[in-house]
C-alpha positions in Angstrom: -7.7 -28.4 -80.1 -9.4 -25.3 -78.6 -7.7 -23.3 -76.0 -9.9 -22.5 -73.1 -10.9 -18.7 -72.8 -9.2 -16.8 -70.1 -12.6 -15.7 -68.9 -13.7 -19.2 -68.5 -14.6 -19.5 -64.8 -13.5 -23.2 -64.9 -10.1 -22.2 -66.0 -9.4 -19.7 -63.1 -8.2 -21.1 -60.0 -10.1 -20.1 -56.6 -8.6 -17.2 -54.9 -7.8 -18.1 -51.2 -9.6 -15.9 -48.7 -9.3 -15.7 -44.9 -13.0 -15.8 -44.8 -15.6 -17.8 -46.6 -17.1 -16.4 -49.9 -20.1 -14.4 -48.9 -23.6 -15.8 -49.4 -25.7 -12.9 -48.8 -27.1 -14.3 -45.4 -26.4 -13.8 -41.7 -23.7 -16.3 -41.6 -21.6 -14.6 -44.3 -22.0 -11.3 -42.4 -21.0 -12.9 -39.1 -17.8 -14.1 -41.0 -17.0 -10.6 -42.1 -13.7 -9.1 -40.5 -15.8 -6.0 -39.4 -18.4 -7.9 -37.4 -15.9 -10.2 -36.0 -13.9 -7.1 -34.7 -17.0 -5.9 -33.0 -17.7 -9.4 -31.5 -14.2 -9.4 -30.1 -14.8 -6.1 -28.5 -18.1 -7.3 -27.0 -16.2 -10.6 -25.6 -13.6 -8.3 -24.1 -16.2 -6.3 -22.2 -18.2 -9.3 -21.1 -14.9 -10.8 -19.7 -15.2 -8.0 -17.1 -17.5 -9.9 -15.2 -15.3 -12.7 -14.2 -12.6 -10.1 -13.7 -14.6 -8.5 -11.3 -14.9 -11.9 -9.4 -11.3 -12.2 -9.4 -11.0 -8.8 -8.0 -13.3 -9.8 -5.1 -11.5 -12.9 -4.5 -8.1 -10.9 -4.2 -9.9 -8.3 -1.7 -11.1 -11.2 0.3 -7.8 -12.9 0.6 -6.2 -9.6 1.7 -8.8 -9.1 4.2 -8.1 -12.6 5.4 -4.3 -11.6 5.7 -5.2 -8.5 7.7 -7.3 -10.5 10.0 -4.5 -13.0 10.6 -1.9 -10.2 11.0 -4.0 -8.5 13.6 -4.1 -12.0 15.5 -0.4 -12.1 15.5 -0.1 -8.5 16.6 -2.6 -8.6 19.2 -0.4 -11.5 21.0 2.8 -9.7 20.4 2.2 -6.0 20.1 0.7 -3.7 17.4 1.8 -0.6 15.5 3.7 1.4 18.1 4.0 5.2 18.5 5.7 7.1 21.3 4.6 10.6 22.3 6.2 12.4 25.1 7.0 12.8 27.8 5.1 15.8 28.9 4.4 17.6 32.1 0.8 17.8 32.7 -0.4 20.4 35.3 -4.1 20.6 36.3 -5.6 24.3 36.6 -8.8 25.1 38.7 -10.6 27.4 36.5 -14.0 29.4 37.0 -16.2 28.9 33.8 -19.6 30.2 33.0 -22.3 28.7 30.9 -25.9 29.3 30.0 -28.6 26.9 31.5 -32.4 27.6 30.9 -31.6 31.3 30.5 -29.5 31.5 33.5 -25.7 32.0 33.7 -24.1 29.5 36.0 -20.4 29.9 37.2 -18.8 26.7 38.2 -15.3 25.4 39.0 -13.9 23.1 36.2 -10.3 21.4 36.0 -8.1 22.3 32.8 -4.9 20.9 31.9 -1.6 22.7 30.7 1.0 20.5 28.9 4.6 21.4 29.0 7.2 20.0 26.6 10.8 19.3 27.3 13.5 21.7 26.1 15.4 18.7 24.6 14.5 15.2 23.7 16.9 12.5 22.4 15.2 9.2 21.4 17.1 6.0 20.3 15.5 2.9 19.2 17.4 -0.5 18.4 14.7 -2.7 16.8 15.4 -6.5 16.6 13.0 -7.8 14.0 11.8 -11.2 12.9 8.8 -12.7 10.9 5.9 -14.4 12.8 4.0 -17.1 11.0 0.4 -18.3 11.3 -0.8 -20.6 8.7 0.4 -19.3 5.4 0.7 -15.6 6.5 3.6 -13.9 8.0 3.9 -10.4 9.9 7.2 -8.5 10.7 7.3 -7.9 14.4 10.1 -6.3 16.6 11.3 -5.9 20.0 12.7 -2.3 20.5 15.2 -1.2 23.1 14.0 2.3 23.6 15.5 5.2 25.4 14.3 8.7 26.0 16.6 11.4 27.5 16.2 15.1 27.8 15.6 18.0 30.1 12.7 20.1 31.3 14.0 23.8 31.4 13.8 26.0 34.7 11.2 28.4 33.0 8.3 26.2 33.3 6.5 28.5 35.9 6.8 31.5 33.6 5.2 29.3 30.7 2.3 28.3 33.0 1.6 31.7 34.1 -0.1 32.6 31.0 -3.0 30.2 31.3 -6.2 31.1 33.3 -6.9 29.7 36.7 -4.8 28.4 39.6 -2.3 25.6 38.9 -2.5 22.6 41.3 1.1 21.1 41.4 0.2 18.6 43.8 -1.4 16.6 41.1 1.1 17.4 38.3 2.3 14.3 36.5 4.8 13.2 33.9 3.0 11.4 31.1 4.3 9.2 28.1 1.9 7.9 25.6 2.5 4.6 24.1 0.1 3.5 21.3 -0.2 -0.2 22.4 0.6 -0.5 26.0 0.3 -4.3 25.9 3.7 -4.4 24.1 5.8 -3.2 27.2 8.1 -5.9 28.2 9.9 -4.3 31.0 9.5 -2.5 34.3 9.3 1.1 32.7 10.6 3.8 35.0 12.2 7.2 34.9 15.4 8.4 36.3 15.3 12.1 37.3 18.7 13.9 37.6 20.7 10.6 37.5 18.7 9.3 40.5 17.1 6.0 41.1 14.8 4.4 38.9 11.1 5.6 39.6 8.5 3.4 38.5 5.6 4.6 36.2 2.0 3.9 36.9 -0.3 2.6 34.0 -2.5 5.1 32.1 -2.3 8.8 31.9 -5.1 9.9 34.3 -7.3 12.5 32.6 -4.7 12.9 29.8 -5.5 11.1 26.4 -3.9 11.1 23.1 -5.2 10.3 19.4 -4.3 6.8 18.7 -2.0 6.3 15.9 -3.8 4.2 12.9 -1.6 1.2 12.0 -0.9 0.2 8.3 -3.5 -2.5 8.5 -6.1 -0.6 10.5 -8.6 2.1 9.6 -9.4 5.2 11.4 -8.2 6.9 14.5 -9.6 6.9 18.1 -8.9 8.7 21.3 -6.8 6.7 23.8 -5.2 7.2 27.1 -2.9 4.3 26.7 0.6 5.2 28.2 2.2 5.7 31.7 2.4 8.5 34.2 4.6 9.6 37.2 3.7 12.2 39.9 6.1 15.1 39.8 7.0 17.4 42.8 6.7 21.1 42.4 10.3 21.6 43.3 11.2 19.6 40.2 8.9 21.9 38.1 10.3 25.0 39.6 13.9 24.3 38.8 13.8 22.0 35.8 15.2 18.5 35.7 16.8 15.9 33.5 15.1 12.6 32.6 16.2 9.2 31.3 13.5 6.8 30.4 14.4 3.2 29.2 12.0 0.4 28.2 11.5 -2.7 26.1 8.6 -2.5 23.8 7.1 -5.2 21.5 5.5 -4.0 18.2 4.8 -5.0 14.6 4.7 -3.5 11.2 5.6 0.2 12.2 7.3 2.3 15.0 6.8 6.1 15.2 8.0 8.8 17.4 6.5 12.3 18.0 8.8 15.3 18.3 7.8 16.1 21.9 11.0 18.1 22.6 11.4 21.7 21.6 14.6 20.2 19.9 14.1 16.5 19.2 16.6 14.0 17.8 15.8 10.5 16.8 18.1 7.7 15.9 16.9 4.3 15.0 18.4 1.0 13.6 17.0 -2.3 12.8 18.0 -5.7 11.2 15.3 -5.1 8.5 16.4 -4.4 4.9 13.1 -3.0 3.7 12.2 0.2 5.7 9.7 2.6 4.6 10.0 6.1 6.1 6.7 8.3 6.4 5.1 10.9 8.7 5.4 14.5 8.5 9.3 14.4 9.1 11.6 12.2 7.0 14.9 11.1 8.1 17.9 13.5 7.4 20.4 10.6 7.0 19.7 6.9 6.3 21.8 3.9 5.4 20.1 0.9 3.9 21.8 -2.3 3.2 20.7 -5.8 2.3 20.5 -6.8 6.0 19.6 -3.7 8.0 19.1 0.0 8.2 20.0 3.1 10.2 18.3 6.5 10.1 18.5 9.8 12.1 16.3 12.8 12.6 16.6 16.2 14.0 13.6 18.4 14.5 14.1 21.9 15.7 11.6 24.1 17.7 10.2 26.2 14.9 9.7 23.2 12.5 7.1 21.8 14.9 4.8 24.7 14.6 3.5 24.7 18.1 4.3 26.5 21.4 6.4 24.8 24.2 3.4 24.8 26.5 -0.3 24.1 25.3 -3.7 24.0 27.0 -5.9 21.1 26.9 -6.1 17.5 27.9 -5.2 16.0 24.5 -1.4 15.3 23.7 -0.3 17.2 20.7 1.8 16.2 17.8 -0.2 12.9 16.9 -0.2 14.1 13.4 3.5 15.2 13.3 5.3 11.7 13.5 8.7 10.3 12.4 7.5 6.8 11.2 9.2 3.6 10.1 7.3 1.0 8.4 8.8 -2.4 8.3 7.6 -2.9 4.8 7.5 -6.6 3.4 9.5 -7.2 0.3 6.4 -7.6 -1.9 3.0 -6.8 -0.6 1.6 -9.2 -3.3 -2.1 -8.5 -2.6 -1.8 -4.8 -3.4 0.4 -5.8 -6.5 -2.2 -8.4 -7.7 -4.9 -5.7 -7.4 -2.8 -3.3 -9.5 -2.3 -6.0 -12.1 -6.1 -6.4 -12.4 -6.4 -2.7 -13.2 -4.4 -3.4 -16.6 -6.2 -6.7 -17.2 -8.9 -5.5 -19.8 -6.2 -3.4 -21.6 -3.9 -6.8 -21.5 -6.8 -9.0 -22.8 -7.6 -6.5 -25.5 -3.9 -6.5 -26.8 -3.8 -10.3 -26.8 -7.1 -10.5 -28.7 -5.7 -7.8 -31.3 -2.6 -10.2 -31.9 -4.8 -13.2 -32.4 -7.2 -11.2 -34.7 -4.2 -10.0 -36.6 -2.8 -13.6 -37.0 -6.1 -14.8 -38.1 -6.4 -12.1 -40.9 -2.9 -12.9 -42.1 -3.0 -16.8 -41.7 -6.1 -17.5 -43.6 -7.8 -19.8 -41.2 -10.7 -18.5 -39.0 -10.8 -18.4 -35.3 -14.0 -19.1 -33.9 -15.5 -16.6 -31.4 -15.8 -19.5 -28.7 -12.0 -19.9 -29.1 -11.7 -16.1 -28.3 -13.7 -16.7 -25.1 -11.7 -19.8 -24.1 -8.5 -17.7 -24.7 -9.9 -14.8 -22.6 -10.8 -17.1 -19.7 -7.3 -18.6 -19.8 -6.0 -15.1 -19.4 -8.1 -14.6 -16.4 -7.1 -17.8 -14.9 -3.6 -16.4 -14.9 -4.6 -13.9 -12.2 -6.3 -16.7 -10.0 -3.1 -18.7 -10.5 -0.9 -15.7 -9.6 -2.8 -15.2 -6.5 -2.8 -18.6 -5.2 0.9 -19.2 -5.9 2.0 -15.8 -4.4 0.5 -16.9 -0.9 3.1 -19.6 -1.0 6.1 -18.4 -3.1 6.1 -14.9 -3.1 5.1 -12.5 -5.9 8.1 -12.6 -8.3 8.3 -16.6 -8.7 4.5 -16.9 -8.8 4.4 -14.2 -11.7 6.9 -16.1 -13.6 5.3 -19.6 -13.3 1.8 -18.2 -13.9 3.0 -16.2 -16.9 4.9 -19.1 -18.5 2.1 -21.5 -18.0 -0.6 -19.3 -19.3 1.6 -18.5 -22.4 2.3 -22.1 -23.0 -1.4 -22.9 -22.8 -2.5 -20.3 -25.1 0.0 -20.4 -27.7 -0.3 -24.3 -28.1 -4.1 -23.9 -28.2 -4.3 -21.1 -31.0 -1.4 -22.7 -32.9 -3.5 -25.9 -33.2 -6.7 -23.7 -34.0 -5.0 -22.0 -36.9 -3.2 -25.2 -37.9 0.2 -23.3 -37.7 3.0 -24.0 -35.4 4.4 -20.3 -36.5 1.3 -18.7 -35.6 1.5 -20.3 -32.0 5.2 -19.1 -31.7 4.3 -15.7 -32.7 1.5 -15.6 -30.1 3.6 -17.0 -27.4 6.3 -14.5 -28.1 3.8 -11.7 -28.0 2.4 -13.0 -24.8 5.9 -13.3 -23.1 6.6 -9.8 -24.1 3.6 -8.4 -22.8 3.7 -10.4 -19.5 7.4 -9.0 -19.1 6.4 -5.4 -20.0 3.5 -5.7 -17.5 5.9 -6.9 -14.7 8.2 -3.9 -15.3 5.3 -1.6 -15.1 4.3 -3.1 -11.8 7.7 -2.7 -10.4 8.0 0.9 -11.5 4.6 2.3 -10.5 5.8 6.0 -11.1 6.0 5.2 -14.8 3.0 3.0 -15.0 0.8 5.6 -16.9 3.5 6.6 -19.3 4.6 2.9 -20.2 1.0 1.9 -20.6 0.3 4.9 -22.9 3.3 4.1 -25.1 2.4 0.5 -25.3 -1.2 1.2 -26.2 -0.1 3.6 -29.0 2.4 1.0 -30.3 -0.2 -1.9 -30.3 -3.0 0.2 -32.2 -0.3 1.5 -34.6 0.7 -2.2 -35.3 -2.8 -3.3 -35.7 -3.7 -0.4 -38.0 -0.6 -1.2 -40.2 -1.3 -4.9 -40.2 -5.0 -4.4 -41.2 -4.7 -1.5 -43.5 -5.6 -3.4 -46.7 -8.3 -5.6 -45.0 -11.7 -5.9 -46.7 -13.7 -5.3 -43.5 -16.9 -6.1 -45.2 -16.0 -9.5 -46.2 -17.5 -9.1 -49.8 -14.1 -10.3 -51.5 -13.6 -6.5 -53.0 -9.9 -5.9 -52.3 -8.9 -2.7 -50.7 -7.3 0.0 -52.7 -3.7 0.4 -52.0 
């Protein structure tokens, strides 16, 4: 009996390939690993279109949340900032100006603003969350006191300004960003005397409105209160004591109006954010409340104790407290979308490596469906976060997406092992992305390291791949 020759094709078992044998046509070309890799890149870029739609949806929901928050604050009180008190003294000044080639001299009224020698502000904020529909807003009622003293040298300070002071129209002014938040009869005690009521507005004095955390831009405003001041008090100086109840939301700020200013604040809110030109010297934050103290000396403010003009100074030099919500999930979801294309590419690389090693082809349509499932994750995250908060929503959306994709691709590759491997990769990727989102300062470093590890692992896993798909094994 004749033994079959070793070169007989009938005696040689077929060598398994992850891709079909080349047939010299377009179908064989499209099945080559190299072309498949390029197609995956094209699919990744094409998925930017639905990702942008999800980004637009996130911004729309964030705008809706801002609108509802503003509705709540309009009925309660908005972002509050207190600037003052100041003594405002009008001056009659002769000024000249050119009109049609002629010089006209006319009498105009200008103002000088005098700041107190000392200012001690205390604020006790009682906070709560107000809800409208599915949205909440942190609001507060603040028991506010301002104590201090105007010195006896005011006349000397005013002597350097041009014109003649009109002390009969001198007023004590206090700027309050949202005057509708006052919930008591505001008044001032002078030298421990009776409470003298304030009048609404600041007459000809104005201030730059403080933009809130949900608002945009700044505008000039005369929101505040005033009280006429006798010349005798201006000549000798006087102590003042102002107490009022003030409603507000989202933030509270104080300007260092005194030559030396101290500010003590406390609130039953565990998530304060300290901003502004001056940060607290001391702060204590617990899981229920916080306390903070500031001391601003005269030289640190950078302006004189008396200034000219009808615009209150120091609107840009605030001591600010933001009642930060535990998770501002719209901002976090938007930040998550910034990493989406890299995340999708990482998952596609994992699927591609599994495909090459597993011996069963994954159709490009299946890549598209996998990408769409990854995009639905962001929609699910956004929808759930509005009801459950960010952390729980992220966990539910990540687990649901992982189970869906791992089961689908495990079935597509006819390998439970492949499904488990892809599920492990997805869970690890979601976990790392969550940590990156929570530690924004290290996001770039973490993203760079993860990207390097991902591309290095892909290069190692595909180092012997025949990218042309012609069946010629790569050289070791």
